[in-house]
N, C-alpha and C positions, 0 to 999 in steps of 0.2 A: 538267105544264107544256107549252105549246104552243110550238114552236120552229120557227125557220127560219134559214138562212145568207143573207147578203145583203151588197151593196156598199151604203154609204150615199152620198147624192148631196149636192153642195154647195148651200149656201144660194141662189145665183144661179139655178140650175136650178130649186129649189123655188118661189123667187119667179115665175119665168117660168110654171111649171105652175100656180100659185095663181092667177095672173092669167087664164090661159086657163080654168080650172075656173069663175073667176068670170063669164066670158063665156058659157060653155055651159050652167051649171046652171039658168038660168032658161028654157031652151029645151025642157026635159023634166023633170017632176019625178018620173018613175018610176025614176029612176037613185039608187043610193047612191054618194055621192061620196067619194073618198079625201081625207083631211085632208092639207094639204102636208106636214106635221111627220112623216107616216108613209110618205111617198113613198121607195121603195128599189128596188134591182135584186135580185130574189130568184134566188139561185143553187141553192137547194134548199130545199123545205119538209118539214120532218120531222113536223109534226103533234103530236099528244098523245104525250108522252114521260115515263116515269118519272124522277123527280128523281134516283133512284141511278144512272141512265145517263148522266148529265151528265159526269162525269170522264172517261169513254171517249169520248164525243163530242168533248170539248175535245181529249183526246191524239190522237184521229183527224185533227182539223182541224190541229193543230199539225205533223203530219207530212205533210199533204197537199202534194204537189210544186207549186210555183208557179214562174212563169217572169217575175217583175218586174210592175211597175205596169201598169195597163190604163187606157189612153186612151179615153174615150167622147165621142160626139158625139150629143145627144138631138134627134131630128127626127122628123117625121111623125106621124100619127095614124090609128088603125084600129080595127077591131073583131074580137073572137074570139067565136065561130068564123068568123063572116063578116058582111057587112052585113045579109044578109037575116034572121038570127037573132043579133043583138047581144046578147052577155051580158056581155062586157067591153069598156070602152073603154080603149085603150092609146096611150101616146106611145111611139113607137119609138126605136132608137139604132143607131149604127153604131160598131164597135169592132174592134180587131184580133184575129187569130185567138187571142191569148192569153187573151181573154174566154171563148171556148169551152173552151179548155184549162183554165181555171180552174174552169169548172163541171164538166168532167170529172173533174178532180182531187178536187173537193169531193165528187162523186158517188162515185168510188171510194173515197176514204177512209172515207166513212159506210157504203158496201157492207160495208167490212171490220169496221165497227163493229155490223153486223146490221141495217142499213137498206135496205130494198128500193131497186133502181135505178129512176129514171123510165121509163116506158115511151115517153113521148113526147119528141121532140128538143127540146133547150134552145132557147127562143126569146127572147132578151133584150128586154125592154120594161118600162115603167113601168105598172102598173095605175092608171088615173085614175078609173073609176068601174064599178060592176057593176049588172046588172039580171036580176032573176030571171024576168021574163016574157018575156025575148028579144024585146023590142020597142025602137022608137026613133021618136021623133017625126020627120016630115019636115023640121021646122027644126033639129033637132040633126043629122040625117044630112047635111043641106045644108051647115051649118057645118063639120062633119068634112071634107066633100069640099073646101069651101073652104080650109080649114086643113091640108090633109093634108100639105103640104110646110113647115109651120111649123118654126121653128128654136128651141130651147129651151135651148141652151147647151151647154157641154163641161165634162169633168173628167179628172182623171188620179187614178184611185183607187191607193192604195199599202197599203190594208190591207182586209180583209174581216171580217165579224163574226157572231157566234152570238147571236140575238136571241130574247128571249122575248115572246109576243103575249099579253096579258091582254085577253079581252073584257070591255068595259065598256058601259054603256048609252049612252055618249056615243060609242061606237066603240072600236076597239082602242087599247091603250096598249103601246108598244114600250119593252123595256128592254134594252140590249146587255149581255150576259153575259160576253163575252170578245171580243178583237179579235185578229187575226192578220195579221202583216205579209206583204205579197207579195213581198218580197225578202228572201232569207236568205244 
């Protein structure tokens, strides 16, 4: 099973991003766009995991130290790794220090369950699209530059989730396996 840990986002933010994707999609057909129902804030990607490891993962996440709800403001657009070689189009977010603390707590809890720590620093974002060719049309780049300060909404997360991702021909299908409160 393919797993990740994430924060879910509210419908209002999904709707705003879906509208944005609707504007951007016709500008460049080389991108694979994320469906609005699949938008989430990834805290930790676990990858392929044997089903017998699931109880240990759930127990580790239950004991991850958290420091209360996380307020996020979604705004801005950009590319990973950069505009010259765009492979991922993202929407940014602004949050309190406890968002970073939550990611660190999840990382630490899962390291204790045998998962390797991420080498890259946690960069909170919503992935909107991917491009294997690392290209972007001038029209898409111009639109991103114009919309770089766009506002997409806010949220106050009180839970995080362990999610299974099943790859389907129509795109990934996500199922929440377990939810964990941020206040204990």
